[in-house]
C-alpha positions as CSV (number, residue, x, y, z in Angstrom):
1,M,0.0,0.1,0.3
2,S,2.9,2.3,-0.1
3,D,2.0,3.6,-3.6
4,I,-1.5,4.6,-2.2
5,E,-1.5,8.6,-0.6
6,I,-4.6,9.6,1.0
7,S,-5.0,13.4,1.4
8,E,-7.7,15.6,2.7
9,V,-9.5,17.6,0.7
10,I,-8.6,21.4,0.9
11,S,-8.3,23.2,-2.2
12,R,-10.6,23.8,-4.8
13,R,-8.9,21.8,-7.2
14,D,-9.4,18.8,-5.0
15,R,-13.2,19.6,-4.2
16,A,-13.6,19.4,-8.0
17,A,-11.7,16.0,-8.1
18,F,-13.8,14.7,-5.2
19,I,-17.2,15.6,-6.9
20,R,-15.9,14.3,-10.4
21,F,-14.4,11.3,-9.6
22,P,-17.5,8.9,-9.5
23,W,-17.8,9.8,-13.5
24,K,-15.1,7.2,-13.9
25,I,-16.4,4.6,-11.7
26,Y,-19.5,4.9,-13.2
27,A,-18.9,5.1,-17.2
28,R,-20.2,2.0,-18.3
29,D,-23.1,1.7,-15.6
30,P,-26.3,2.1,-17.7
31,A,-28.2,2.5,-14.4
32,W,-26.1,5.4,-13.0
33,V,-27.9,8.6,-12.9
34,P,-24.9,11.4,-12.3
35,P,-25.6,14.1,-9.7
36,L,-26.1,18.0,-10.4
37,I,-22.5,19.3,-9.9
38,M,-23.8,22.6,-8.5
39,E,-25.8,20.6,-6.0
40,R,-23.1,18.6,-5.0
41,K,-20.8,21.6,-4.6
42,A,-23.2,22.8,-2.6
43,F,-23.6,19.6,-0.3
44,I,-20.0,19.6,0.6
45,D,-19.6,23.2,1.3
46,R,-18.9,24.1,4.8
47,K,-19.8,27.3,5.2
48,H,-23.3,26.8,4.0
49,H,-24.5,23.1,4.5
50,P,-26.5,23.1,7.7
51,F,-25.1,19.9,9.2
52,Y,-21.8,22.0,10.2
53,K,-23.7,23.8,12.5
54,H,-23.9,21.4,14.7
55,G,-21.4,18.6,13.4
56,D,-18.4,18.1,11.7
57,A,-17.2,16.2,8.5
58,A,-13.8,15.8,6.5
59,L,-13.2,14.4,2.5
60,F,-10.4,12.6,1.7
61,L,-8.9,11.1,-1.7
62,A,-6.9,8.1,-2.8
63,R,-4.5,8.6,-5.1
64,K,-2.3,5.7,-6.5
65,N,0.8,6.8,-8.7
66,G,-1.0,10.0,-9.1
67,E,-4.2,9.0,-10.6
68,V,-7.4,9.5,-8.2
69,V,-8.7,6.0,-7.2
70,G,-11.3,6.6,-4.5
71,R,-12.9,9.2,-2.4
72,I,-14.8,9.0,1.4
73,M,-16.4,11.2,3.6
74,A,-15.8,11.0,7.5
75,S,-18.5,12.8,9.5
76,D,-19.2,13.1,13.6
77,D,-22.8,14.3,14.8
78,P,-22.9,14.9,18.2
79,R,-26.7,14.8,18.0
80,Y,-27.0,11.4,16.9
81,N,-24.4,10.0,19.4
82,A,-26.9,11.7,22.2
83,Q,-29.9,10.3,21.0
84,H,-29.0,6.9,20.6
85,Q,-26.4,7.1,23.7
86,S,-23.5,5.7,21.2
87,N,-20.4,6.7,20.3
88,V,-20.2,6.4,16.4
89,G,-19.0,8.4,13.4
90,C,-20.0,7.6,9.8
91,F,-18.5,7.3,6.4
92,G,-20.2,8.3,3.4
93,L,-19.6,9.5,-0.5
94,F,-17.8,6.4,-0.4
95,D,-16.3,5.5,-4.2
96,C,-13.6,3.4,-5.2
97,V,-11.8,1.4,-7.6
98,N,-12.0,-2.5,-7.6
99,D,-9.3,-2.6,-5.0
100,T,-9.1,-3.8,-1.4
101,D,-6.0,-2.0,-0.3
102,V,-7.3,1.5,-1.7
103,A,-10.6,0.7,0.1
104,A,-8.5,-0.4,3.2
105,A,-6.6,2.9,2.9
106,L,-9.7,5.1,2.8
107,F,-11.2,3.4,5.9
108,E,-8.0,3.8,7.8
109,R,-8.0,7.4,7.3
110,A,-11.6,7.9,7.5
111,G,-11.4,5.7,11.1
112,S,-8.1,7.8,11.9
113,W,-10.2,11.2,11.7
114,V,-13.5,9.6,13.5
115,R,-10.9,8.1,16.4
116,G,-9.9,11.7,16.7
117,K,-13.4,12.9,17.6
118,G,-13.4,10.4,20.6
119,R,-15.6,7.7,18.6
120,N,-14.8,3.9,18.7
121,E,-16.7,2.9,15.8
122,L,-17.2,3.7,12.4
123,M,-20.6,3.1,10.3
124,G,-21.9,3.6,6.8
125,P,-22.5,4.5,4.2
126,I,-23.9,7.5,5.3
127,D,-23.8,11.3,4.2
128,Y,-23.3,13.3,7.4
129,S,-26.4,11.7,8.8
130,T,-29.3,9.4,8.4
131,N,-31.5,12.5,7.7
132,Y,-29.4,12.3,4.2
133,T,-28.8,9.8,1.7
134,C,-27.3,6.5,3.1
135,G,-26.7,2.9,2.8
136,L,-25.1,0.6,0.3
137,L,-27.1,-0.9,-2.5
138,V,-26.8,-5.0,-2.0
139,E,-29.6,-5.7,-4.2
140,G,-31.1,-4.4,-7.5
141,F,-28.1,-2.9,-9.2
142,E,-30.0,-3.3,-12.7
143,H,-32.5,-0.4,-11.8
144,P,-31.5,3.5,-11.8
145,P,-31.8,5.3,-8.5
146,T,-34.6,7.3,-7.5
147,L,-34.2,11.1,-6.4
148,L,-32.2,10.7,-2.7
149,T,-31.3,7.2,-3.0
150,T,-28.0,5.6,-3.8
151,H,-26.4,3.5,-6.3
152,N,-23.2,1.8,-6.6
153,P,-21.5,-1.2,-8.2
154,P,-21.7,-4.7,-7.1
155,Y,-18.2,-5.1,-6.2
156,Y,-18.4,-2.0,-2.9
157,A,-20.1,-4.4,-0.5
158,G,-17.1,-7.1,-0.9
159,L,-14.7,-4.3,-0.4
160,I,-16.4,-3.1,2.5
161,E,-16.6,-6.7,3.9
162,N,-12.7,-7.3,3.4
163,C,-12.2,-4.2,5.1
164,G,-13.6,-5.7,8.4
165,F,-17.3,-4.2,8.5
166,G,-20.4,-6.2,9.1
167,K,-23.8,-5.9,8.5
168,V,-25.9,-3.4,10.8
169,I,-29.2,-3.4,9.3
170,D,-31.2,-3.5,5.7
171,F,-33.3,-1.0,4.0
172,F,-36.4,-2.1,1.5
173,A,-37.2,-0.2,-1.6
174,W,-40.6,-1.4,-3.4
175,W,-41.9,-0.8,-6.5
176,F,-45.6,-0.3,-7.6
177,S,-45.8,-1.6,-11.0
178,E,-49.7,-1.9,-10.9
179,P,-50.8,1.4,-9.2
180,T,-54.5,0.6,-10.4
181,A,-54.3,-2.8,-8.4
182,A,-53.0,-1.3,-5.4
183,T,-55.7,1.1,-5.1
184,A,-58.0,-1.6,-5.9
185,R,-56.9,-3.1,-2.4
186,L,-56.7,-0.1,-0.7
187,R,-60.2,0.7,-1.4
188,K,-61.2,-2.5,0.4
189,L,-59.3,-1.6,3.4
190,A,-60.6,1.8,3.2
191,A,-64.3,0.4,3.2
192,R,-63.5,-1.1,6.4
193,L,-62.1,1.4,7.9
194,E,-64.3,4.4,7.1
195,P,-67.0,4.0,9.5
196,R,-64.7,4.6,12.7
197,A,-62.4,7.3,11.2
198,R,-62.1,10.4,13.3
199,F,-59.7,12.1,11.1
200,T,-60.0,14.0,7.7
201,I,-57.4,13.8,4.9
202,R,-56.2,17.0,3.2
203,R,-54.1,18.0,0.1
204,G,-51.0,19.8,1.4
205,N,-50.9,23.8,1.4
206,L,-48.1,24.7,-1.0
207,S,-49.3,28.3,-0.6
208,D,-47.7,28.2,2.7
209,V,-45.1,25.8,2.4
210,E,-43.2,27.1,5.6
211,A,-46.1,26.1,7.7
212,E,-46.5,22.7,6.2
213,A,-43.1,22.2,6.3
214,A,-43.5,22.7,10.4
215,N,-45.8,20.3,10.4
216,F,-44.1,17.8,8.6
217,V,-40.9,17.9,10.7
218,S,-42.9,18.3,14.0
219,I,-44.8,14.8,13.1
220,Y,-41.5,13.3,11.9
221,N,-39.7,13.7,15.1
222,E,-42.2,12.3,16.9
223,A,-43.5,9.1,14.5
224,W,-39.8,8.2,13.6
225,K,-38.1,8.5,17.0
226,D,-37.9,5.1,18.1
227,N,-36.8,3.9,14.5
228,W,-33.1,2.7,14.0
229,G,-31.0,5.7,13.4
230,F,-33.3,8.5,13.8
231,V,-32.3,11.6,14.6
232,P,-34.2,14.7,14.5
233,F,-33.8,17.6,12.0
234,T,-32.7,20.8,13.3
235,K,-34.8,23.2,11.9
236,P,-31.8,24.5,9.4
237,E,-31.5,21.0,8.0
238,F,-35.3,21.1,7.4
239,N,-35.3,24.2,6.0
240,Y,-32.5,23.4,3.7
241,M,-33.7,20.0,2.5
242,A,-37.7,21.8,2.0
243,A,-35.7,24.4,-0.5
244,E,-34.1,21.6,-2.1
245,M,-37.9,19.7,-2.5
246,K,-39.9,22.6,-3.3
247,P,-39.3,22.9,-7.1
248,L,-40.7,19.5,-7.2
249,L,-43.6,19.3,-4.8
250,R,-46.9,19.0,-6.1
251,D,-50.0,19.3,-4.1
252,D,-51.4,15.7,-5.3
253,F,-48.3,14.2,-3.9
254,T,-49.0,15.4,-0.6
255,A,-51.7,14.2,2.1
256,V,-52.0,15.8,5.6
257,A,-54.1,13.8,7.9
258,E,-55.7,16.1,10.4
259,I,-58.0,15.5,13.8
260,D,-59.8,18.4,15.2
261,G,-57.9,20.7,13.2
262,K,-54.6,19.4,14.3
263,A,-52.5,18.0,12.0
264,V,-51.5,14.0,13.3
265,G,-50.4,12.3,9.8
266,F,-48.4,13.4,6.4
267,A,-47.0,11.6,3.6
268,L,-45.3,12.6,0.4
269,A,-44.2,12.0,-2.7
270,L,-42.0,13.4,-5.4
271,P,-41.4,13.2,-9.2
272,D,-38.2,11.0,-9.8
273,I,-36.4,14.4,-10.6
274,N,-33.6,11.7,-11.6
275,V,-35.3,10.5,-15.0
276,A,-34.5,14.3,-15.9
277,L,-31.1,14.4,-14.6
278,K,-29.8,11.2,-16.4
279,K,-29.9,13.4,-19.3
280,I,-27.7,16.1,-18.9
281,S,-24.6,14.5,-17.1
282,G,-24.4,16.8,-14.3
283,R,-24.4,20.1,-15.9
284,L,-26.6,22.6,-16.6
285,T,-24.5,24.7,-18.7
286,A,-22.3,23.5,-22.1
287,C,-19.9,26.3,-23.3
288,G,-21.5,29.0,-21.3
289,I,-24.9,27.7,-23.5
290,P,-28.0,26.4,-21.0
291,I,-28.1,23.2,-23.0
292,G,-28.4,21.1,-19.8
293,L,-30.8,23.2,-18.3
294,A,-33.3,23.2,-21.3
295,K,-33.2,19.4,-21.4
296,L,-33.6,19.2,-17.6
297,L,-36.8,21.5,-18.2
298,Y,-38.0,19.3,-21.0
299,Y,-37.6,16.0,-19.2
300,K,-39.1,17.1,-16.2
301,S,-42.5,17.8,-17.6
302,R,-42.4,14.3,-19.1
303,I,-41.6,12.3,-15.5
304,R,-43.9,9.7,-15.1
305,K,-42.1,7.9,-12.2
306,A,-42.1,8.9,-8.4
307,R,-40.6,8.2,-5.2
308,Y,-43.0,8.0,-1.6
309,I,-40.1,9.8,0.5
310,A,-41.6,10.1,3.7
311,M,-44.7,9.1,6.1
312,G,-45.6,9.6,9.8
313,V,-48.3,9.2,11.9
314,R,-48.1,11.0,15.7
315,P,-47.7,7.5,17.7
316,E,-50.9,8.0,19.7
317,F,-52.7,7.9,16.8
318,R,-51.5,5.1,14.9
319,R,-54.1,2.5,14.9
320,F,-56.6,4.6,13.4
321,G,-56.2,3.6,10.2
322,I,-54.3,7.0,9.1
323,A,-51.3,5.8,7.3
324,E,-53.4,3.3,5.0
325,M,-55.9,6.4,3.9
326,M,-53.2,8.6,3.1
327,V,-51.6,6.0,0.8
328,L,-54.7,5.5,-0.9
329,R,-55.1,9.5,-1.2
330,L,-51.6,9.5,-3.2
331,M,-52.3,6.7,-4.9
332,E,-55.6,7.6,-6.1
333,A,-54.4,11.1,-6.9
334,G,-50.9,11.4,-7.9
335,M,-50.2,7.7,-9.2
336,V,-53.7,6.5,-11.0
337,K,-55.0,10.0,-12.0
338,S,-51.7,11.3,-13.2
339,G,-50.5,8.2,-15.0
340,F,-47.4,7.6,-12.8
341,Q,-45.7,4.6,-11.5
342,A,-43.9,4.6,-7.8
343,E,-41.1,3.3,-5.6
344,L,-41.8,3.5,-2.0
345,S,-38.8,3.6,0.0
346,M,-36.9,3.0,2.6
347,T,-38.1,1.0,5.0
348,L,-36.3,-0.8,8.0
349,E,-36.0,-4.4,7.5
350,N,-37.1,-4.8,11.3
351,N,-40.5,-2.8,10.4
352,V,-42.6,-5.9,9.8
353,M,-46.0,-4.8,10.0
354,I,-45.5,-1.6,7.4
355,N,-43.3,-4.3,5.1
356,R,-46.4,-6.5,5.2
357,F,-48.7,-3.9,4.6
358,I,-46.7,-2.7,1.3
359,E,-46.5,-6.5,0.2
360,A,-50.3,-7.0,0.7
361,I,-51.5,-4.1,-1.5
362,G,-49.3,-5.8,-4.0
363,A,-45.6,-3.8,-4.5
364,Q,-42.6,-5.9,-5.1
365,R,-39.4,-5.6,-2.9
366,Y,-36.9,-4.9,-5.5
367,K,-34.1,-2.8,-4.1
368,T,-32.2,-3.6,-0.6
369,Y,-29.6,-1.2,1.1
370,R,-27.1,-1.8,3.8
371,I,-25.7,0.0,6.6
372,F,-22.4,-1.3,7.7
373,N,-20.2,-1.2,11.0
374,R,-17.0,-2.0,12.5
375,P,-15.3,-0.9,15.9
376,L,-11.9,0.9,15.7
377,A,-8.9,0.1,17.6
378,P,-7.8,2.5,20.5
């Protein structure tokens, strides 16, 4: 490994190399969706990304004979550790040539950085925290990633395992190939639930996104608090994510459940912008001409694929059929009426009830993502 050099990303040139490296790994992968370069620049910007208000992270590049052959992020989230009474740091944004020595050198450097924060465990892939993109794809490589989900070559799992990591937990992604059939099953369920329903369901109010976002984050932080990996959104983090999602929001892809005028549940789907991003190779302009932007707008208007991205019900209202009715509302208004097919992701493997429900209404599990960890030597 003496010819492998690991260096921290400090200069503008290294940041550009860090962002561009995936184009080398995925050049021949027909399923890969190139990220938007300007979005990736913003994501790793220490001065502007809200994660750095409470956490810390570092980026590293691996070079072999002067050529970039790998990259990794190491991050430390004190709020996560306080929430779970744990002592872990994370790795994310991991990409690497198929070389165990390179991967080992990257993980050693990330682990060293995390140990410097006083942590005794390295876990990932997690980009900053579990509120952002996380998980290594281990099944379903032939399918393109939907927005805010990961994609990677099949050999990554072997690299990670050969470097001493073991499985922590899996997440599932589900595909609704026949939304009409799923809706018919849900209507039968709704007919049984409706006589005892104490709640109403409305569309999200997109004329007041800030107030609606406050409802969502409040419900999310209550509904998910007992789930593996949960960490509450900070207000700056949620505002950041809401701003990212705002151009994609559709009121027919939102559902808010209310009891006595109080929001007790929400469900959110988004058109899969990755369908359009795949056409522009990460750039909105070429030679100063907004060719990529024109393509993006063209294909955005023709997207007929969506992702169910989040759902939550306040714990005291979970057995009222609220989740089922919200899913029905989105399926009817957003999928069947508008002609969309959809992915629902990601669900925890140990959430048996929700997984059985999704399967019962006709979705197929088509992808699996995995979180790994390993202890760090003192």
